[in-house]
C-alpha positions, 0 to 999 in steps of 0.5 A, a space after each residue: 500499500 502507497 502512503 500520502 507522503 510516497 504519493 506526494 513525493 512522486 507527484 512533486 518530483 514528476 510535476 517538477 520534471 514537466 517543468 510545471 507549477 502546482 498552479 499550471 498543473 491544477 489548470 491543466 488537469 481541471 483540479 483546484 490549486 488547493 487540492 493540488 497543493 494539499 496532495 503535494 503536502 501529504 494533506 490529501 489522499 487522491 482517489 484512483 480516477 484523480 490519479 489517472 487524471 493527473 498522469 494523463 495531464 502529465 502524458 505519464 508513460 505506462 510504467 510511471 502511471 503504474 508507479 504514480 498508482 502504486 504510490 497512492 495505493 491502488 492497483 496498477 493499470 498496464 501490464 507488463 509482459 516478458 517478450 518471451 510470453 506466448 502472447 508478446 510473440 507477434 511483437 518479438 516476430 516484428 522486432 525480428 523482422 525489423 532487425 533482419 530487414 536492417 542487415 547489413 546495416 547494424 540494428 538494435 532492440 534496447 530499454 530507455 537506457 540502453 540495456 540490449 535485448 536484441 541485436 542483429 547480425 551486422 552489429 557484430 559483423 561490424 563492431 567486430 572490426 574495431 573491438 576483439 569479439 570477446 570485448 565486444 560481448 562483454 557490452 550488455 549496454 549500448 551506451 557504455 559501448 560508445 562512452 567507456 574508456 576501453 570501448 569503441 570510443 577510441 576509434 569515434 573521431 567526433 566522440 567529443 560530440 556523440 557524447 553529450 548527445 547520448 548523455 542528454 537522451 539518457 537525461 531525458 528518458 530518466 527525467 520522469 523517474 525516481 532518483 533512486 532508480 537504477 536508471 539514475 545509477 546507470 546514467 552516473 556511471 556514464 558521466 563517471 566513464 565518459 567525464 562528463 555530467 548530463 546537465 551540464 552538456 547540451 548536444 552542440 550544433 552540427 553546422 549545416 549537416 541536416 543530420 547527426 553522423 558518427 565516425 569511425 576510424 581505425 587504420 585505413 577503415 573510415 566509417 560514417 552512420 546516422 541512426 533512427 530511434 523509434 519505438 511501438 506507436 500505441 502499446 498498452 503493455 509497459 514492457 513494448 512501451 519501454 523497447 527502443 528500435 535504432 537502426 544505423 545507416 550508411 551516411 556515405 557511399 564508402 560505408 554503405 559499400 563496406 557493409 554490403 561488403 562484410 555481408 557478402 563475405 560472411 555468407 561465402 
């Protein structure tokens, strides 16, 4: 069961994460300012419908809606189902097809904080050109692969521009989560290995380029990629909403040809 104080703390954190004053939240949710103030000061407990209304007003994720409901002592509204469950077979098949079609270019499925769930062959075919397979397989988090001092960082010629973007993305993903959550532990770890702090860095401008690209260089091998970052459109399950699909595409003909060459060589 939740408590007045637990709910009050969650509500205050979420409101501030969205940059809203109590007055603005009250107006947007069509709730009196006095009641919002009472809720945040643990002087009142909301009804279940009130919690849902506040969650909808803040456009919370399904996961955070569940957390807010639990903090108020109510049952969660949305299920969290493992991808290995039979009812999720359709989603797992869709993800597998996306990754397969992405070959010969890298594609991964991960959590909002970068924990790897699925990857296509091209991920290992490509990045094993830069790191030994054993070292590559030791990484279970995509962002650590790019930021760690013994990772692929040494081959990223524009790491100084990429690192703030990654930290900014993770910061955005965890902004609604309680600071004691494991996601914040990862963010602090990424800040530590990169030597940067997410809140102190904004992603720098890229001049006239329409997309930010990642540039890899090892000896005579030079490759450039941009990526897309997508998710399921209308999920009603927490696990599905938490999935992120990142696909990497060649930013020039040299990279395109090299990826296709790796695929042909592998199939021989």
